[in-house]
FIBA-280326 format. One record per residue (C-alpha): residue number from 1; residue in one letter; x, y, z. Coordinates in pm, whole numbers, plus 50000, padded with zeros to 5 digits. Each point is the difference from the previous one (the first is absolute). Layout:
(NUM "A" (X Y Z)) ...
END
This chain:
(1 "M" (04089 12237 41914)) (2 "K" (49932 50300 49871)) (3 "I" (49645 50153 50128)) (4 "V" (49757 50174 49732)) (5 "F" (49673 49968 50205)) (6 "S" (49978 50368 50025)) (7 "Q" (49943 50050 49628)) (8 "S" (49694 49818 50059)) (9 "L" (49903 50337 50175)) (10 "L" (50207 50228 49838)) (11 "T" (49781 50312 49869)) (12 "L" (50005 50343 50017)) (13 "I" (49628 50085 49942)) (14 "L" (49772 50333 49878)) (15 "L" (49659 49948 50084)) (16 "P" (49708 50264 50022)) (17 "S" (49923 50099 50316)) (18 "L" (49852 49793 50281)) (19 "S" (49749 50252 50091)) (20 "L" (49897 49942 50378)) (21 "A" (50042 49593 49981)) (22 "L" (50303 49891 50289)) (23 "P" (50156 49689 50056)) (24 "L" (49952 49784 50313)) (25 "E" (50326 49975 50207)) (26 "Y" (50088 49634 49993)) (27 "T" (50326 49774 50040)) (28 "A" (50063 49734 49790)) (29 "S" (50279 49703 49908)) (30 "Y" (50051 49806 49700)) (31 "N" (50221 49654 49880)) (32 "I" (50206 50087 49623)) (33 "G" (50055 49670 49858)) (34 "K" (50167 49928 49695)) (35 "Y" (50031 49647 49831)) (36 "G" (49756 49808 50270)) (37 "M" (50213 50157 50302)) (38 "D" (49994 50282 50247)) (39 "I" (50281 50216 49960)) (40 "A" (49871 50329 50187)) (41 "K" (49802 50160 50224)) (42 "S" (49831 50347 49964)) (43 "N" (49830 50235 50244)) (44 "Y" (49781 50257 49936)) (45 "S" (49838 50252 50234)) (46 "L" (49788 50339 49911)) (47 "R" (49929 50217 50306)) (48 "Y" (49878 50377 50069)) (49 "E" (50293 50234 50055)) (50 "N" (50026 50424 50006)) (51 "N" (49698 50058 49773)) (52 "G" (50074 49729 49768)) (53 "V" (50064 49624 49941)) (54 "R" (50326 49842 50059)) (55 "M" (50035 49640 49807)) (56 "M" (50279 49807 50036)) (57 "Q" (50167 49645 49925)) (58 "H" (50264 49794 50068)) (59 "T" (50100 49673 49800)) (60 "E" (50279 49782 50096)) (61 "T" (50117 49652 49862)) (62 "I" (49921 49699 50229)) (63 "G" (50097 49612 49987)) (64 "L" (50270 49900 49722)) (65 "A" (49973 50294 49855)) (66 "A" (50139 50178 50315)) (67 "L" (50279 49775 50002)) (68 "L" (50084 50085 49617)) (69 "R" (49921 50329 50013)) (70 "N" (49884 50247 50288)) (71 "D" (49827 50290 49853)) (72 "T" (49769 50251 50128)) (73 "L" (49765 50243 49863)) (74 "D" (49824 50292 50128)) (75 "E" (49767 50256 49914)) (76 "S" (49815 50306 50200)) (77 "S" (49764 50222 49805)) (78 "F" (49845 50315 50189)) (79 "L" (49664 50135 49816)) (80 "S" (49883 50304 50187)) (81 "F" (49597 50127 49955)) (82 "Q" (50004 50332 49764)) (83 "D" (49702 50110 49868)) (84 "N" (49759 49751 50067)) (85 "Q" (50227 49720 49868)) (86 "L" (50336 49824 50081)) (87 "L" (50325 50107 49848)) (88 "L" (50312 49819 49990)) (89 "T" (50281 50191 50149)) (90 "E" (50289 49806 50090)) (91 "F" (50108 49635 49887)) (92 "S" (50286 49794 50103)) (93 "H" (50122 49652 49812)) (94 "K" (50294 49846 50156)) (95 "Q" (50118 49621 49902)) (96 "K" (50323 49829 50161)) (97 "P" (50214 49890 49888)) (98 "S" (50010 50216 49700)) (99 "G" (50202 49821 49743)) (100 "K" (50146 50097 49722)) (101 "K" (49716 50251 49913)) (102 "N" (49861 50236 50228)) (103 "R" (49627 49983 50061)) (104 "D" (49937 50239 50276)) (105 "I" (49741 50270 49928)) (106 "Q" (49946 50304 50212)) (107 "L" (49720 50246 49912)) (108 "K" (49859 50359 50147)) (109 "I" (49729 50160 49812)) (110 "D" (49876 50389 50065)) (111 "W" (49663 50012 49928)) (112 "V" (49786 50351 49891)) (113 "Q" (49652 50082 49895)) (114 "S" (49901 50276 49862)) (115 "D" (49667 50109 49744)) (116 "N" (49897 49625 50041)) (117 "K" (50306 49904 49855)) (118 "L" (50221 49724 50169)) (119 "L" (50399 50014 49982)) (120 "G" (50250 49761 50150)) (121 "M" (50390 50089 50000)) (122 "V" (50169 49669 50007)) (123 "S" (50335 49985 50164)) (124 "G" (50275 49643 50081)) (125 "S" (50181 49760 49862)) (126 "A" (49917 49640 49854)) (127 "G" (50300 49784 49980)) (128 "G" (50260 50286 50023)) (129 "K" (49852 50197 49752)) (130 "K" (49853 50346 50086)) (131 "L" (49639 50016 49907)) (132 "E" (49824 50341 49945)) (133 "Y" (49634 50016 49918)) (134 "K" (49693 50174 49964)) (135 "V" (49632 49802 50042)) (136 "N" (49658 50146 49969)) (137 "K" (49817 49684 50141)) (138 "P" (50044 49811 50378)) (139 "V" (50339 49782 49967)) (140 "W" (50006 49666 50135)) (141 "D" (50291 49796 50061)) (142 "T" (50083 49632 49981)) (143 "N" (49877 49959 50383)) (144 "S" (49684 50234 50055)) (145 "Y" (49861 49936 49644)) (146 "L" (49796 49736 50185)) (147 "I" (49782 50247 50135)) (148 "P" (49843 50132 49742)) (149 "L" (49961 49628 49835)) (150 "M" (49830 49912 50332)) (151 "L" (49767 50268 49983)) (152 "N" (49888 50014 49639)) (153 "T" (49996 49633 49917)) (154 "K" (49650 49820 49958)) (155 "E" (49820 49749 49812)) (156 "K" (49953 50024 49663)) (157 "A" (50239 50360 50031)) (158 "Q" (50112 50184 49663)) (159 "P" (50376 49987 49935)) (160 "Q" (50211 50236 50206)) (161 "Q" (50264 50184 49878)) (162 "Y" (50332 50011 50151)) (163 "T" (50318 50189 49923)) (164 "M" (50282 49850 50168)) (165 "M" (50347 50045 50074)) (166 "I" (50254 49719 49911)) (167 "K" (50388 50052 50035)) (168 "G" (49960 50387 49999)) (169 "E" (49737 50024 49668)) (170 "F" (49647 50002 50019)) (171 "K" (49755 49750 49778)) (172 "T" (49626 49953 50020)) (173 "Y" (49842 49687 50067)) (174 "S" (49656 49882 50017)) (175 "F" (49872 49829 50320)) (176 "I" (49710 49766 49881)) (177 "T" (49742 49825 50168)) (178 "H" (49901 49685 49939)) (179 "G" (49677 49901 50246)) (180 "S" (49995 49831 50324)) (181 "E" (50179 49652 50105)) (182 "K" (50068 49802 50257)) (183 "I" (50338 49902 50075)) (184 "E" (50193 49766 50256)) (185 "V" (50230 50243 50233)) (186 "S" (50208 49867 50248)) (187 "G" (49732 49706 50071)) (188 "Q" (49733 50199 50003)) (189 "T" (49712 50100 49708)) (190 "V" (49965 50354 49944)) (191 "Q" (49741 50178 49716)) (192 "A" (50227 50252 49812)) (193 "I" (49983 50232 49710)) (194 "K" (50292 49919 49747)) (195 "I" (50233 50307 49860)) (196 "E" (50206 49957 49729)) (197 "R" (50269 50255 49970)) (198 "D" (50002 49985 49577)) (199 "G" (50355 49903 49923)) (200 "S" (49939 49991 49608)) (201 "I" (50271 50234 49907)) (202 "N" (50259 49745 50136)) (203 "K" (49760 49669 50073)) (204 "N" (50074 50038 50388)) (205 "P" (49650 50030 50177)) (206 "I" (49979 50065 50362)) (207 "Y" (49675 49838 50171)) (208 "I" (49892 50118 50306)) (209 "W" (49715 49819 50213)) (210 "L" (49770 50282 50221)) (211 "A" (49743 49859 50286)) (212 "P" (49717 50196 50051)) (213 "S" (49950 49846 50319)) (214 "L" (50332 50169 50135)) (215 "N" (49968 50329 49858)) (216 "N" (50081 49939 49673)) (217 "L" (50352 49869 50108)) (218 "P" (50199 49843 49779)) (219 "V" (50001 49610 50071)) (220 "K" (50275 49887 49740)) (221 "V" (50197 50125 49708)) (222 "E" (50164 49802 49686)) (223 "K" (50277 50155 49795)) (224 "W" (50075 49829 49673)) (225 "K" (50292 50018 49801)) (226 "N" (50016 49846 49630)) (227 "G" (49724 49831 50023)) (228 "E" (50059 49811 50376)) (229 "L" (49894 50068 50349)) (230 "Q" (50326 50167 50166)) (231 "L" (49876 50115 50349)) (232 "T" (49701 49987 50234)) (233 "M" (49914 50183 50241)) (234 "T" (49726 49868 50238)) (235 "L" (49826 50142 50349)) (236 "D" (50080 49846 50338)) (237 "Q" (49907 50199 50235)) (238 "A" (49775 50381 50001)) (239 "K" (49825 50160 50227)) (240 "S" (49851 50353 50045)) (241 "P" (50031 50180 50307)) (242 "S" (49707 50264 49895)) (243 "D" (49772 49710 49860)) (244 "K" (49981 49710 50203)) (245 "S" (49824 49824 49787)) (246 "M" (50287 49989 49770)) (247 "E" (50258 49674 50106)) (248 "F" (50176 49723 49827)) (249 "K" (50177 49698 50103)) (250 "S" (50149 49734 49836)) (251 "V" (49900 49681 50037)) (252 "V" (50260 49837 50256)) (253 "N" (50059 49605 49952)) (254 "N" (49974 49851 50354)) (255 "T" (50045 49644 49883)) (256 "E" (50220 49823 50288)) (257 "E" (50285 49815 49825)) (258 "F" (50100 49689 50127)) 
END
């Protein structure tokens, strides 16, 4: 079984400055489902480190899927505080086994600001191919793009234009707010804001539900392909040491079996 769940969050994003808004530290675990069966577990963490923010995620197959194929995915992002904004300086994406295609990504960005103009020199590799780019806006990777999404999303918000890197190429998508609704997540009812990553180009949209009560943490993600639900990602547990009010635990079935 080939894991493709990373595609649900696989982006490099260019956004305006975040000003002084900063994310809260948190840890969260998610269940990855396909065809009604959990096939993987994903763990996310965000913490402050060396005058910046470190965001990491580790995903691995579980259950029957692990018996068929033992896949892992690790992503690590470091964003430094520079000129009152967060700027991505390092990103790595490693998937094992790599299979026939090399999906690994390794990026480093050197930023220079002069005359109120921002310039980033992107270097590294993607899929075994050398990358060299110049960007004039903050760049967000497949892992850390959740930070601006969480910070900027609210009800009745205007579409957010994100430029994403897909397989080494930049593509532009709109993240559209569809309003607030109640959804069932791991046995709990959660009020969440539904966001759609516009899939009008390839008819493969991604839907993300962010919970305001959890500092806009994603609680559910759906990836659709050719009109059919392909993958789901649902929050299992989450907590934030810097904000004790943020805590989520899935409902455990304690019914005794006879």
